C-alpha positions as CSV (number, residue, x, y, z in Angstrom):
1,X,-0.1,0.1,0.1
2,X,3.2,2.3,0.6
3,X,4.3,1.8,-2.7
4,X,1.0,2.9,-4.5
5,X,0.6,6.0,-2.2
6,X,4.1,7.2,-3.0
7,X,3.6,6.5,-6.7
8,X,0.5,8.8,-6.4
9,X,2.2,11.5,-4.6
10,X,4.9,11.6,-7.6
11,X,2.1,11.5,-10.2
12,X,0.3,14.6,-8.5
13,X,3.8,16.4,-8.1
14,X,4.9,16.2,-11.8
15,X,1.1,17.3,-12.3
16,X,1.3,20.3,-10.4
17,X,4.9,21.1,-11.9
18,X,3.6,20.7,-15.6
19,X,0.7,23.0,-14.5
20,X,2.7,25.6,-13.1
21,X,5.1,25.6,-16.1
22,X,2.0,26.0,-18.5
23,X,0.7,28.9,-16.8
24,X,4.1,31.0,-16.8
25,X,4.7,30.0,-20.3
26,X,0.9,31.5,-21.1
27,X,1.6,34.7,-19.2
28,X,4.9,35.3,-20.6
29,X,3.4,34.6,-24.2
30,X,0.7,37.3,-23.5
31,X,2.7,40.1,-23.1
32,X,4.9,40.2,-26.4
33,X,3.5,43.6,-27.4
34,X,3.3,46.9,-25.4
35,X,1.6,50.1,-26.7
36,X,0.6,53.5,-25.9
37,X,-2.8,54.6,-27.5
38,X,-4.2,58.0,-27.2
39,X,-8.1,58.3,-27.7
40,X,-10.0,61.6,-27.9
41,X,-13.8,61.6,-27.5
42,X,-16.1,64.4,-26.8
43,X,-13.7,67.0,-26.1
44,X,-11.5,64.9,-23.8
45,X,-8.3,62.7,-24.4
46,X,-6.5,60.1,-22.7
47,X,-3.3,57.9,-23.0
48,X,-2.9,54.4,-21.9
49,X,-0.5,51.7,-22.1
50,X,-1.3,47.9,-22.7
51,X,0.3,44.6,-23.6
52,X,-1.0,41.8,-25.2
53,X,0.1,38.9,-27.6
54,X,0.4,40.8,-30.7
55,X,-0.5,44.5,-32.2
56,X,-4.2,44.0,-32.3
57,X,-4.7,42.7,-28.5
58,X,-2.4,45.4,-27.2
59,X,-4.3,48.5,-28.9
60,X,-7.6,47.1,-28.5
61,X,-7.0,46.8,-24.7
62,X,-5.6,50.1,-24.4
63,X,-8.6,51.7,-26.3
64,X,-10.7,50.1,-23.8
65,X,-8.9,51.5,-21.1
66,X,-9.0,55.1,-22.5
67,X,-13.0,54.6,-23.5
68,X,-14.2,53.6,-20.1
69,X,-12.4,56.8,-18.6
70,X,-13.7,59.3,-21.3
71,X,-17.2,57.9,-22.0
72,X,-20.3,57.9,-19.9
73,X,-22.2,54.7,-20.2
74,X,-22.4,51.6,-22.3
75,X,-23.7,53.3,-25.3
76,X,-20.9,56.2,-25.3
77,X,-18.2,53.5,-24.8
78,X,-19.4,51.5,-27.8
79,X,-19.2,54.8,-29.9
80,X,-15.8,55.4,-28.6
81,X,-14.4,52.2,-29.3
82,X,-15.5,52.7,-32.8
83,X,-13.4,55.7,-33.5
84,X,-9.8,55.5,-34.7
85,X,-7.0,56.2,-32.0
86,X,-5.3,59.9,-32.2
87,X,-2.2,58.0,-31.9
88,X,-0.4,54.7,-31.3
89,X,3.2,54.2,-30.2
90,X,5.2,51.0,-29.4
91,X,6.5,51.2,-26.1
92,X,10.5,49.7,-26.2
93,X,11.9,48.2,-23.3
């Protein structure tokens, strides 16, 4: 019985290490691109930095941050997200 429980402990340990490795790898892959995006909406402007796996994800995330701060309510936020950013700059590390 002791051999079986020792074997199960090893299997669980290897599984936990594998899961942690996958989580770390996924986290590092999700932050390849970083951009500063400035939005102008209804007379106000805001710039936000965001990271993502690629250009589109990073820019969209920054646009969402900007529009949440500039717009009042869901309808205005949707209109804001449909407007083009006033500037987009890649942030170099």
